[in-house]
PyMOL Python script that loads the backbone (N, CA, C, O; Angstrom):
from pymol import cmd

cmd.read_pdbstr("""\
ATOM      1  N   UNK A   1      42.531 -74.998  12.425  1.00  0.00           N
ATOM      2  CA  UNK A   1      42.292 -75.408  10.845  1.00  0.00           C
ATOM      3  C   UNK A   1      43.679 -75.753  10.350  1.00  0.00           C
ATOM      4  O   UNK A   1      44.797 -75.740  10.863  1.00  0.00           O
ATOM      5  N   UNK A   2      43.165 -76.083   9.100  1.00  0.00           N
ATOM      6  CA  UNK A   2      44.263 -77.231   8.665  1.00  0.00           C
ATOM      7  C   UNK A   2      45.285 -76.374   7.771  1.00  0.00           C
ATOM      8  O   UNK A   2      44.704 -75.356   7.395  1.00  0.00           O
ATOM      9  N   UNK A   3      46.668 -76.435   7.278  1.00  0.00           N
ATOM     10  CA  UNK A   3      47.258 -76.551   5.800  1.00  0.00           C
ATOM     11  C   UNK A   3      46.511 -76.345   4.524  1.00  0.00           C
ATOM     12  O   UNK A   3      46.361 -75.388   3.764  1.00  0.00           O
ATOM     13  N   UNK A   4      46.041 -77.744   4.562  1.00  0.00           N
ATOM     14  CA  UNK A   4      45.355 -78.229   3.704  1.00  0.00           C
ATOM     15  C   UNK A   4      44.100 -77.233   3.279  1.00  0.00           C
ATOM     16  O   UNK A   4      44.131 -76.915   2.091  1.00  0.00           O
ATOM     17  N   UNK A   5      42.981 -76.677   4.062  1.00  0.00           N
ATOM     18  CA  UNK A   5      42.104 -75.925   4.465  1.00  0.00           C
ATOM     19  C   UNK A   5      42.401 -74.538   3.594  1.00  0.00           C
ATOM     20  O   UNK A   5      41.984 -74.069   2.535  1.00  0.00           O
ATOM     21  N   UNK A   6      42.952 -74.307   4.193  1.00  0.00           N
ATOM     22  CA  UNK A   6      43.248 -72.654   3.732  1.00  0.00           C
ATOM     23  C   UNK A   6      43.834 -72.542   2.279  1.00  0.00           C
ATOM     24  O   UNK A   6      43.705 -71.458   1.710  1.00  0.00           O
ATOM     25  N   UNK A   7      44.426 -73.506   1.673  1.00  0.00           N
ATOM     26  CA  UNK A   7      45.114 -73.271   0.380  1.00  0.00           C
ATOM     27  C   UNK A   7      46.228 -72.295   0.596  1.00  0.00           C
ATOM     28  O   UNK A   7      46.140 -71.143   1.020  1.00  0.00           O
ATOM     29  N   UNK A   8      47.645 -73.182   0.105  1.00  0.00           N
ATOM     30  CA  UNK A   8      48.802 -72.422   0.830  1.00  0.00           C
ATOM     31  C   UNK A   8      49.065 -70.991   0.165  1.00  0.00           C
ATOM     32  O   UNK A   8      49.624 -70.036   0.704  1.00  0.00           O
ATOM     33  N   UNK A   9      48.511 -71.060  -1.184  1.00  0.00           N
ATOM     34  CA  UNK A   9      48.826 -69.839  -2.149  1.00  0.00           C
ATOM     35  C   UNK A   9      47.946 -68.820  -1.179  1.00  0.00           C
ATOM     36  O   UNK A   9      48.700 -68.099  -0.526  1.00  0.00           O
ATOM     37  N   UNK A  10      47.408 -68.729  -1.081  1.00  0.00           N
ATOM     38  CA  UNK A  10      46.619 -67.475   0.181  1.00  0.00           C
ATOM     39  C   UNK A  10      47.480 -67.194   1.199  1.00  0.00           C
ATOM     40  O   UNK A  10      48.150 -66.170   1.335  1.00  0.00           O
ATOM     41  N   UNK A  11      47.425 -68.269   1.998  1.00  0.00           N
ATOM     42  CA  UNK A  11      48.208 -67.758   3.510  1.00  0.00           C
ATOM     43  C   UNK A  11      50.072 -67.410   2.967  1.00  0.00           C
ATOM     44  O   UNK A  11      50.956 -67.127   3.775  1.00  0.00           O
ATOM     45  N   UNK A  12      50.245 -67.513   1.692  1.00  0.00           N
ATOM     46  CA  UNK A  12      51.659 -66.670   1.241  1.00  0.00           C
ATOM     47  C   UNK A  12      51.675 -65.282   0.754  1.00  0.00           C
ATOM     48  O   UNK A  12      52.512 -64.435   1.067  1.00  0.00           O
ATOM     49  N   UNK A  13      50.285 -65.063  -0.349  1.00  0.00           N
ATOM     50  CA  UNK A  13      49.761 -63.948  -0.050  1.00  0.00           C
ATOM     51  C   UNK A  13      49.639 -63.118   0.696  1.00  0.00           C
ATOM     52  O   UNK A  13      49.872 -61.918   0.545  1.00  0.00           O
ATOM     53  N   UNK A  14      49.174 -63.787   1.786  1.00  0.00           N
ATOM     54  CA  UNK A  14      48.563 -62.971   3.263  1.00  0.00           C
ATOM     55  C   UNK A  14      49.987 -62.314   3.682  1.00  0.00           C
ATOM     56  O   UNK A  14      50.417 -61.161   3.697  1.00  0.00           O
ATOM     57  N   UNK A  15      50.488 -63.516   3.998  1.00  0.00           N
ATOM     58  CA  UNK A  15      51.978 -63.216   4.306  1.00  0.00           C
ATOM     59  C   UNK A  15      52.708 -62.202   3.650  1.00  0.00           C
ATOM     60  O   UNK A  15      53.397 -61.439   4.328  1.00  0.00           O
ATOM     61  N   UNK A  16      52.659 -62.106   2.599  1.00  0.00           N
ATOM     62  CA  UNK A  16      53.534 -61.251   1.567  1.00  0.00           C
ATOM     63  C   UNK A  16      53.203 -59.844   1.683  1.00  0.00           C
ATOM     64  O   UNK A  16      53.906 -58.951   1.212  1.00  0.00           O
ATOM     65  N   UNK A  17      51.738 -59.593   2.543  1.00  0.00           N
ATOM     66  CA  UNK A  17      51.172 -58.065   2.567  1.00  0.00           C
ATOM     67  C   UNK A  17      51.702 -57.894   3.658  1.00  0.00           C
ATOM     68  O   UNK A  17      52.214 -56.821   3.340  1.00  0.00           O
ATOM     69  N   UNK A  18      52.022 -58.032   4.683  1.00  0.00           N
ATOM     70  CA  UNK A  18      52.276 -57.987   6.210  1.00  0.00           C
ATOM     71  C   UNK A  18      53.322 -58.862   6.661  1.00  0.00           C
ATOM     72  O   UNK A  18      53.187 -60.000   7.111  1.00  0.00           O
ATOM     73  N   UNK A  19      54.281 -58.270   6.510  1.00  0.00           N
ATOM     74  CA  UNK A  19      55.490 -58.998   7.399  1.00  0.00           C
ATOM     75  C   UNK A  19      55.480 -59.173   9.030  1.00  0.00           C
ATOM     76  O   UNK A  19      56.435 -59.678   9.619  1.00  0.00           O
ATOM     77  N   UNK A  20      54.103 -58.625   9.810  1.00  0.00           N
ATOM     78  CA  UNK A  20      54.135 -58.452  11.340  1.00  0.00           C
ATOM     79  C   UNK A  20      53.872 -59.615  11.868  1.00  0.00           C
ATOM     80  O   UNK A  20      53.925 -59.734  13.092  1.00  0.00           O
ATOM     81  N   UNK A  21      53.525 -60.743  11.015  1.00  0.00           N
ATOM     82  CA  UNK A  21      53.306 -61.851  11.315  1.00  0.00           C
ATOM     83  C   UNK A  21      53.561 -63.094  10.514  1.00  0.00           C
ATOM     84  O   UNK A  21      53.735 -62.982   9.300  1.00  0.00           O
ATOM     85  N   UNK A  22      53.605 -64.535  11.224  1.00  0.00           N
ATOM     86  CA  UNK A  22      53.861 -65.373  10.132  1.00  0.00           C
ATOM     87  C   UNK A  22      53.176 -66.830  10.610  1.00  0.00           C
ATOM     88  O   UNK A  22      53.330 -67.049  11.811  1.00  0.00           O
ATOM     89  N   UNK A  23      52.642 -67.583  10.067  1.00  0.00           N
ATOM     90  CA  UNK A  23      51.626 -68.867  10.741  1.00  0.00           C
ATOM     91  C   UNK A  23      52.594 -69.688  10.796  1.00  0.00           C
ATOM     92  O   UNK A  23      53.380 -69.999   9.900  1.00  0.00           O
ATOM     93  N   UNK A  24      52.524 -70.121  12.095  1.00  0.00           N
ATOM     94  CA  UNK A  24      53.219 -71.998  12.384  1.00  0.00           C
ATOM     95  C   UNK A  24      52.440 -72.814  12.662  1.00  0.00           C
ATOM     96  O   UNK A  24      51.327 -72.338  12.885  1.00  0.00           O
ATOM     97  N   UNK A  25      52.541 -74.272  12.792  1.00  0.00           N
ATOM     98  CA  UNK A  25      51.448 -75.116  12.970  1.00  0.00           C
ATOM     99  C   UNK A  25      51.940 -75.696  14.249  1.00  0.00           C
ATOM    100  O   UNK A  25      53.123 -75.584  14.567  1.00  0.00           O
ATOM    101  N   UNK A  26      50.933 -76.409  15.107  1.00  0.00           N
ATOM    102  CA  UNK A  26      50.810 -76.892  16.322  1.00  0.00           C
ATOM    103  C   UNK A  26      50.848 -78.440  15.885  1.00  0.00           C
ATOM    104  O   UNK A  26      50.990 -78.618  14.675  1.00  0.00           O
ATOM    105  N   UNK A  27      50.751 -79.497  16.631  1.00  0.00           N
ATOM    106  CA  UNK A  27      51.425 -80.675  16.527  1.00  0.00           C
ATOM    107  C   UNK A  27      49.611 -81.294  16.029  1.00  0.00           C
ATOM    108  O   UNK A  27      49.571 -82.336  15.375  1.00  0.00           O
ATOM    109  N   UNK A  28      48.499 -80.716  16.323  1.00  0.00           N
ATOM    110  CA  UNK A  28      47.244 -81.271  15.362  1.00  0.00           C
ATOM    111  C   UNK A  28      47.880 -80.729  14.293  1.00  0.00           C
ATOM    112  O   UNK A  28      47.950 -81.754  13.614  1.00  0.00           O
ATOM    113  N   UNK A  29      48.248 -80.130  13.819  1.00  0.00           N
ATOM    114  CA  UNK A  29      48.220 -79.273  12.133  1.00  0.00           C
ATOM    115  C   UNK A  29      47.441 -78.351  12.143  1.00  0.00           C
ATOM    116  O   UNK A  29      47.029 -78.064  11.019  1.00  0.00           O
ATOM    117  N   UNK A  30      46.789 -77.336  13.515  1.00  0.00           N
ATOM    118  CA  UNK A  30      46.289 -76.305  13.195  1.00  0.00           C
ATOM    119  C   UNK A  30      47.298 -74.942  12.675  1.00  0.00           C
ATOM    120  O   UNK A  30      48.448 -74.794  13.088  1.00  0.00           O
ATOM    121  N   UNK A  31      46.895 -74.381  12.091  1.00  0.00           N
ATOM    122  CA  UNK A  31      47.528 -72.956  11.727  1.00  0.00           C
ATOM    123  C   UNK A  31      47.462 -72.052  12.728  1.00  0.00           C
ATOM    124  O   UNK A  31      46.304 -72.004  13.143  1.00  0.00           O
ATOM    125  N   UNK A  32      48.369 -71.123  13.452  1.00  0.00           N
ATOM    126  CA  UNK A  32      48.243 -70.226  14.537  1.00  0.00           C
ATOM    127  C   UNK A  32      48.814 -69.023  13.849  1.00  0.00           C
ATOM    128  O   UNK A  32      49.762 -68.987  13.065  1.00  0.00           O
ATOM    129  N   UNK A  33      48.273 -68.322  14.162  1.00  0.00           N
ATOM    130  CA  UNK A  33      49.321 -66.741  13.760  1.00  0.00           C
ATOM    131  C   UNK A  33      49.567 -66.208  14.445  1.00  0.00           C
ATOM    132  O   UNK A  33      48.941 -65.647  15.344  1.00  0.00           O
ATOM    133  N   UNK A  34      51.347 -66.301  13.960  1.00  0.00           N
ATOM    134  CA  UNK A  34      52.083 -65.639  15.553  1.00  0.00           C
ATOM    135  C   UNK A  34      52.461 -64.023  15.267  1.00  0.00           C
ATOM    136  O   UNK A  34      53.184 -64.016  14.270  1.00  0.00           O
ATOM    137  N   UNK A  35      52.316 -63.071  15.607  1.00  0.00           N
ATOM    138  CA  UNK A  35      53.122 -61.682  15.606  1.00  0.00           C
ATOM    139  C   UNK A  35      54.184 -61.814  15.973  1.00  0.00           C
ATOM    140  O   UNK A  35      54.683 -62.615  16.763  1.00  0.00           O
ATOM    141  N   UNK A  36      54.735 -60.706  15.178  1.00  0.00           N
ATOM    142  CA  UNK A  36      55.866 -60.173  15.827  1.00  0.00           C
ATOM    143  C   UNK A  36      56.020 -58.728  16.830  1.00  0.00           C
ATOM    144  O   UNK A  36      55.812 -57.712  16.167  1.00  0.00           O
ATOM    145  N   UNK A  37      56.237 -58.550  17.812  1.00  0.00           N
ATOM    146  CA  UNK A  37      56.027 -57.441  18.567  1.00  0.00           C
ATOM    147  C   UNK A  37      57.623 -57.253  19.208  1.00  0.00           C
ATOM    148  O   UNK A  37      58.411 -57.797  19.982  1.00  0.00           O
ATOM    149  N   UNK A  38      57.479 -55.976  18.223  1.00  0.00           N
ATOM    150  CA  UNK A  38      58.829 -55.033  18.219  1.00  0.00           C
ATOM    151  C   UNK A  38      59.014 -54.333  19.481  1.00  0.00           C
ATOM    152  O   UNK A  38      58.086 -53.531  19.576  1.00  0.00           O
ATOM    153  N   UNK A  39      59.651 -54.273  20.323  1.00  0.00           N
ATOM    154  CA  UNK A  39      60.109 -53.225  21.170  1.00  0.00           C
ATOM    155  C   UNK A  39      61.621 -52.282  21.063  1.00  0.00           C
ATOM    156  O   UNK A  39      62.753 -52.373  21.540  1.00  0.00           O
ATOM    157  N   UNK A  40      61.204 -51.751  20.541  1.00  0.00           N
ATOM    158  CA  UNK A  40      62.561 -50.220  19.786  1.00  0.00           C
ATOM    159  C   UNK A  40      62.259 -49.107  20.197  1.00  0.00           C
ATOM    160  O   UNK A  40      61.142 -48.655  20.454  1.00  0.00           O
ATOM    161  N   UNK A  41      63.417 -48.563  20.281  1.00  0.00           N
ATOM    162  CA  UNK A  41      63.236 -46.703  19.940  1.00  0.00           C
ATOM    163  C   UNK A  41      63.683 -46.506  18.904  1.00  0.00           C
ATOM    164  O   UNK A  41      64.392 -47.356  18.366  1.00  0.00           O
ATOM    165  N   UNK A  42      63.385 -45.260  18.289  1.00  0.00           N
ATOM    166  CA  UNK A  42      63.749 -44.797  17.276  1.00  0.00           C
ATOM    167  C   UNK A  42      65.506 -44.597  17.170  1.00  0.00           C
ATOM    168  O   UNK A  42      66.026 -44.166  16.141  1.00  0.00           O
ATOM    169  N   UNK A  43      66.296 -44.978  18.382  1.00  0.00           N
ATOM    170  CA  UNK A  43      67.958 -44.982  18.394  1.00  0.00           C
ATOM    171  C   UNK A  43      68.233 -46.287  18.052  1.00  0.00           C
ATOM    172  O   UNK A  43      69.335 -46.563  17.576  1.00  0.00           O
ATOM    173  N   UNK A  44      67.507 -47.013  18.202  1.00  0.00           N
ATOM    174  CA  UNK A  44      67.734 -48.697  18.213  1.00  0.00           C
ATOM    175  C   UNK A  44      68.054 -48.766  16.700  1.00  0.00           C
ATOM    176  O   UNK A  44      67.370 -48.041  15.977  1.00  0.00           O
ATOM    177  N   UNK A  45      69.265 -49.755  15.966  1.00  0.00           N
ATOM    178  CA  UNK A  45      69.553 -50.188  14.654  1.00  0.00           C
ATOM    179  C   UNK A  45      68.477 -51.026  14.413  1.00  0.00           C
ATOM    180  O   UNK A  45      67.652 -50.867  15.312  1.00  0.00           O
ATOM    181  N   UNK A  46      68.005 -52.109  13.343  1.00  0.00           N
ATOM    182  CA  UNK A  46      67.125 -53.011  13.191  1.00  0.00           C
ATOM    183  C   UNK A  46      67.835 -54.284  13.821  1.00  0.00           C
ATOM    184  O   UNK A  46      67.250 -54.860  14.738  1.00  0.00           O
ATOM    185  N   UNK A  47      69.404 -54.884  13.258  1.00  0.00           N
ATOM    186  CA  UNK A  47      69.670 -56.043  14.346  1.00  0.00           C
ATOM    187  C   UNK A  47      69.523 -55.903  15.606  1.00  0.00           C
ATOM    188  O   UNK A  47      69.404 -56.926  16.280  1.00  0.00           O
ATOM    189  N   UNK A  48      69.493 -54.656  16.219  1.00  0.00           N
ATOM    190  CA  UNK A  48      68.947 -54.764  17.758  1.00  0.00           C
ATOM    191  C   UNK A  48      67.521 -54.650  18.149  1.00  0.00           C
ATOM    192  O   UNK A  48      67.241 -55.263  19.179  1.00  0.00           O
ATOM    193  N   UNK A  49      66.675 -54.091  17.645  1.00  0.00           N
ATOM    194  CA  UNK A  49      65.493 -54.373  17.500  1.00  0.00           C
ATOM    195  C   UNK A  49      65.564 -55.845  17.434  1.00  0.00           C
ATOM    196  O   UNK A  49      65.369 -56.470  18.477  1.00  0.00           O
ATOM    197  N   UNK A  50      65.847 -56.549  16.216  1.00  0.00           N
ATOM    198  CA  UNK A  50      65.269 -57.778  15.626  1.00  0.00           C
ATOM    199  C   UNK A  50      65.581 -58.538  16.865  1.00  0.00           C
ATOM    200  O   UNK A  50      64.565 -58.989  17.395  1.00  0.00           O
ATOM    201  N   UNK A  51      66.816 -58.839  17.548  1.00  0.00           N
ATOM    202  CA  UNK A  51      67.279 -59.419  18.919  1.00  0.00           C
ATOM    203  C   UNK A  51      66.102 -59.691  19.703  1.00  0.00           C
ATOM    204  O   UNK A  51      65.650 -60.804  19.976  1.00  0.00           O
ATOM    205  N   UNK A  52      65.444 -58.053  20.192  1.00  0.00           N
ATOM    206  CA  UNK A  52      64.502 -57.926  21.140  1.00  0.00           C
ATOM    207  C   UNK A  52      63.077 -58.037  21.140  1.00  0.00           C
ATOM    208  O   UNK A  52      62.238 -57.648  21.952  1.00  0.00           O
ATOM    209  N   UNK A  53      62.937 -58.939  19.551  1.00  0.00           N
ATOM    210  CA  UNK A  53      61.479 -59.338  19.485  1.00  0.00           C
ATOM    211  C   UNK A  53      60.790 -59.970  20.034  1.00  0.00           C
ATOM    212  O   UNK A  53      61.665 -60.811  20.240  1.00  0.00           O
ATOM    213  N   UNK A  54      60.079 -60.320  20.434  1.00  0.00           N
ATOM    214  CA  UNK A  54      58.883 -60.791  21.366  1.00  0.00           C
ATOM    215  C   UNK A  54      57.529 -61.080  20.335  1.00  0.00           C
ATOM    216  O   UNK A  54      56.993 -60.257  19.593  1.00  0.00           O
ATOM    217  N   UNK A  55      57.198 -62.375  20.518  1.00  0.00           N
ATOM    218  CA  UNK A  55      55.971 -63.137  19.904  1.00  0.00           C
ATOM    219  C   UNK A  55      54.877 -63.190  20.458  1.00  0.00           C
ATOM    220  O   UNK A  55      54.866 -63.309  21.683  1.00  0.00           O
ATOM    221  N   UNK A  56      53.832 -63.129  19.842  1.00  0.00           N
ATOM    222  CA  UNK A  56      52.438 -63.810  20.520  1.00  0.00           C
ATOM    223  C   UNK A  56      51.364 -64.387  19.344  1.00  0.00           C
ATOM    224  O   UNK A  56      51.378 -64.152  18.135  1.00  0.00           O
ATOM    225  N   UNK A  57      50.589 -65.081  19.994  1.00  0.00           N
ATOM    226  CA  UNK A  57      49.616 -65.807  19.179  1.00  0.00           C
ATOM    227  C   UNK A  57      48.338 -64.771  19.357  1.00  0.00           C
ATOM    228  O   UNK A  57      48.150 -64.161  20.410  1.00  0.00           O
ATOM    229  N   UNK A  58      47.456 -64.646  18.158  1.00  0.00           N
ATOM    230  CA  UNK A  58      46.519 -64.008  18.202  1.00  0.00           C
ATOM    231  C   UNK A  58      45.410 -63.438  19.369  1.00  0.00           C
ATOM    232  O   UNK A  58      44.732 -62.412  19.318  1.00  0.00           O
ATOM    233  N   UNK A  59      45.460 -64.265  20.219  1.00  0.00           N
ATOM    234  CA  UNK A  59      44.776 -64.181  21.405  1.00  0.00           C
ATOM    235  C   UNK A  59      45.657 -63.833  22.502  1.00  0.00           C
ATOM    236  O   UNK A  59      45.241 -64.112  23.627  1.00  0.00           O
ATOM    237  N   UNK A  60      46.973 -63.191  22.384  1.00  0.00           N
ATOM    238  CA  UNK A  60      47.384 -62.426  23.083  1.00  0.00           C
ATOM    239  C   UNK A  60      48.339 -63.702  23.910  1.00  0.00           C
ATOM    240  O   UNK A  60      48.602 -63.251  25.025  1.00  0.00           O
ATOM    241  N   UNK A  61      48.819 -64.833  23.784  1.00  0.00           N
ATOM    242  CA  UNK A  61      49.387 -65.734  24.480  1.00  0.00           C
ATOM    243  C   UNK A  61      50.577 -65.333  23.824  1.00  0.00           C
ATOM    244  O   UNK A  61      50.600 -65.007  22.637  1.00  0.00           O
ATOM    245  N   UNK A  62      52.145 -65.357  25.007  1.00  0.00           N
ATOM    246  CA  UNK A  62      53.093 -64.836  24.488  1.00  0.00           C
ATOM    247  C   UNK A  62      53.925 -66.360  24.125  1.00  0.00           C
ATOM    248  O   UNK A  62      53.554 -67.409  24.652  1.00  0.00           O
ATOM    249  N   UNK A  63      55.077 -66.303  23.163  1.00  0.00           N
ATOM    250  CA  UNK A  63      55.749 -67.447  22.874  1.00  0.00           C
ATOM    251  C   UNK A  63      57.128 -67.208  23.331  1.00  0.00           C
ATOM    252  O   UNK A  63      57.424 -66.020  23.468  1.00  0.00           O
ATOM    253  N   UNK A  64      58.035 -68.080  23.596  1.00  0.00           N
ATOM    254  CA  UNK A  64      58.996 -68.084  23.548  1.00  0.00           C
ATOM    255  C   UNK A  64      60.056 -68.409  22.362  1.00  0.00           C
ATOM    256  O   UNK A  64      60.188 -69.626  22.496  1.00  0.00           O
ATOM    257  N   UNK A  65      60.705 -68.107  21.516  1.00  0.00           N
ATOM    258  CA  UNK A  65      61.751 -68.476  20.779  1.00  0.00           C
ATOM    259  C   UNK A  65      62.434 -69.898  21.164  1.00  0.00           C
ATOM    260  O   UNK A  65      63.137 -69.923  22.174  1.00  0.00           O
ATOM    261  N   UNK A  66      62.243 -71.179  20.341  1.00  0.00           N
ATOM    262  CA  UNK A  66      63.288 -71.943  20.863  1.00  0.00           C
ATOM    263  C   UNK A  66      64.412 -71.712  20.148  1.00  0.00           C
ATOM    264  O   UNK A  66      65.435 -71.260  20.662  1.00  0.00           O
ATOM    265  N   UNK A  67      64.292 -72.020  18.863  1.00  0.00           N
ATOM    266  CA  UNK A  67      65.129 -72.110  17.475  1.00  0.00           C
ATOM    267  C   UNK A  67      64.212 -71.387  16.625  1.00  0.00           C
ATOM    268  O   UNK A  67      63.234 -70.653  16.761  1.00  0.00           O
ATOM    269  N   UNK A  68      65.352 -72.191  15.110  1.00  0.00           N
ATOM    270  CA  UNK A  68      64.894 -70.841  14.013  1.00  0.00           C
ATOM    271  C   UNK A  68      63.718 -71.148  13.500  1.00  0.00           C
ATOM    272  O   UNK A  68      63.239 -70.396  12.650  1.00  0.00           O
ATOM    273  N   UNK A  69      62.991 -72.364  13.933  1.00  0.00           N
ATOM    274  CA  UNK A  69      61.364 -72.687  13.250  1.00  0.00           C
ATOM    275  C   UNK A  69      60.604 -73.246  14.407  1.00  0.00           C
ATOM    276  O   UNK A  69      59.525 -73.742  14.082  1.00  0.00           O
ATOM    277  N   UNK A  70      60.922 -73.293  15.784  1.00  0.00           N
ATOM    278  CA  UNK A  70      60.218 -73.794  16.963  1.00  0.00           C
ATOM    279  C   UNK A  70      59.331 -72.634  17.959  1.00  0.00           C
ATOM    280  O   UNK A  70      60.035 -71.848  18.592  1.00  0.00           O
ATOM    281  N   UNK A  71      58.526 -72.571  18.038  1.00  0.00           N
ATOM    282  CA  UNK A  71      58.251 -71.548  19.811  1.00  0.00           C
ATOM    283  C   UNK A  71      57.350 -72.371  20.167  1.00  0.00           C
ATOM    284  O   UNK A  71      56.599 -73.105  19.524  1.00  0.00           O
ATOM    285  N   UNK A  72      57.543 -72.115  21.620  1.00  0.00           N
ATOM    286  CA  UNK A  72      56.867 -72.693  22.746  1.00  0.00           C
ATOM    287  C   UNK A  72      55.732 -71.605  23.173  1.00  0.00           C
ATOM    288  O   UNK A  72      56.081 -70.425  23.165  1.00  0.00           O
ATOM    289  N   UNK A  73      54.205 -71.974  23.599  1.00  0.00           N
ATOM    290  CA  UNK A  73      53.566 -71.496  24.118  1.00  0.00           C
ATOM    291  C   UNK A  73      54.100 -71.140  25.741  1.00  0.00           C
ATOM    292  O   UNK A  73      54.497 -72.094  26.411  1.00  0.00           O
ATOM    293  N   UNK A  74      54.101 -70.175  26.168  1.00  0.00           N
ATOM    294  CA  UNK A  74      54.431 -70.246  27.891  1.00  0.00           C
ATOM    295  C   UNK A  74      53.481 -70.710  28.526  1.00  0.00           C
ATOM    296  O   UNK A  74      53.711 -71.519  29.425  1.00  0.00           O
ATOM    297  N   UNK A  75      52.216 -70.332  28.233  1.00  0.00           N
ATOM    298  CA  UNK A  75      50.922 -70.800  29.481  1.00  0.00           C
ATOM    299  C   UNK A  75      50.576 -72.154  29.074  1.00  0.00           C
ATOM    300  O   UNK A  75      49.380 -72.410  29.219  1.00  0.00           O
ATOM    301  N   UNK A  76      51.334 -73.138  28.579  1.00  0.00           N
ATOM    302  CA  UNK A  76      50.594 -74.253  28.305  1.00  0.00           C
ATOM    303  C   UNK A  76      51.886 -75.115  27.918  1.00  0.00           C
ATOM    304  O   UNK A  76      51.677 -76.297  28.194  1.00  0.00           O
ATOM    305  N   UNK A  77      53.176 -74.901  27.356  1.00  0.00           N
ATOM    306  CA  UNK A  77      54.432 -75.606  27.521  1.00  0.00           C
ATOM    307  C   UNK A  77      54.005 -76.499  25.945  1.00  0.00           C
ATOM    308  O   UNK A  77      54.515 -77.591  25.695  1.00  0.00           O
ATOM    309  N   UNK A  78      53.139 -75.907  25.125  1.00  0.00           N
ATOM    310  CA  UNK A  78      53.089 -76.817  23.703  1.00  0.00           C
ATOM    311  C   UNK A  78      53.796 -75.944  22.592  1.00  0.00           C
ATOM    312  O   UNK A  78      53.688 -74.726  22.451  1.00  0.00           O
ATOM    313  N   UNK A  79      54.538 -76.817  21.840  1.00  0.00           N
ATOM    314  CA  UNK A  79      55.251 -76.713  20.716  1.00  0.00           C
ATOM    315  C   UNK A  79      54.382 -76.266  19.423  1.00  0.00           C
ATOM    316  O   UNK A  79      53.604 -77.070  18.909  1.00  0.00           O
ATOM    317  N   UNK A  80      54.529 -75.057  18.958  1.00  0.00           N
ATOM    318  CA  UNK A  80      54.052 -74.768  17.119  1.00  0.00           C
ATOM    319  C   UNK A  80      55.631 -74.803  16.122  1.00  0.00           C
ATOM    320  O   UNK A  80      56.780 -74.723  16.556  1.00  0.00           O
ATOM    321  N   UNK A  81      55.224 -74.932  14.860  1.00  0.00           N
ATOM    322  CA  UNK A  81      56.716 -74.688  14.014  1.00  0.00           C
ATOM    323  C   UNK A  81      56.082 -74.239  12.875  1.00  0.00           C
ATOM    324  O   UNK A  81      55.094 -74.655  12.269  1.00  0.00           O
ATOM    325  N   UNK A  82      57.007 -73.097  12.652  1.00  0.00           N
ATOM    326  CA  UNK A  82      57.636 -71.947  11.639  1.00  0.00           C
ATOM    327  C   UNK A  82      56.995 -72.890  10.285  1.00  0.00           C
ATOM    328  O   UNK A  82      57.664 -73.881   9.994  1.00  0.00           O
ATOM    329  N   UNK A  83      55.325 -72.534   9.187  1.00  0.00           N
ATOM    330  CA  UNK A  83      55.534 -72.824   8.609  1.00  0.00           C
ATOM    331  C   UNK A  83      56.207 -72.219   7.064  1.00  0.00           C
ATOM    332  O   UNK A  83      55.395 -71.446   6.557  1.00  0.00           O
ATOM    333  N   UNK A  84      57.584 -72.396   6.138  1.00  0.00           N
ATOM    334  CA  UNK A  84      58.002 -71.943   5.694  1.00  0.00           C
ATOM    335  C   UNK A  84      56.716 -72.340   4.070  1.00  0.00           C
ATOM    336  O   UNK A  84      55.931 -73.228   3.737  1.00  0.00           O
ATOM    337  N   UNK A  85      57.388 -70.615   3.367  1.00  0.00           N
ATOM    338  CA  UNK A  85      56.787 -70.467   2.120  1.00  0.00           C
ATOM    339  C   UNK A  85      56.860 -71.675   1.348  1.00  0.00           C
ATOM    340  O   UNK A  85      56.375 -71.716   0.217  1.00  0.00           O
TER     341      UNK A  85
END
""", "prot")
cmd.dss("prot")
cmd.show_as("cartoon", "prot")
cmd.util.cbc("prot")
cmd.orient("prot")
């Protein structure tokens, strides 16, 4: 699925409704939904929880954050890049 096929406005609206995921684009131009999986306790501050955040695709494959815009799919090594609003 390509960004142009979905319409950026609908993606932005969907993202604003749920902050537990965002979209990233792979090298072929396909959009991937990236879920933010937080492992925090009730005694942990928000800053600490953000540091411990983990990321996964819709199909459950884990991601490793490379930098602020780039993530690596662990099982394939492929990179996806954050789609900004």
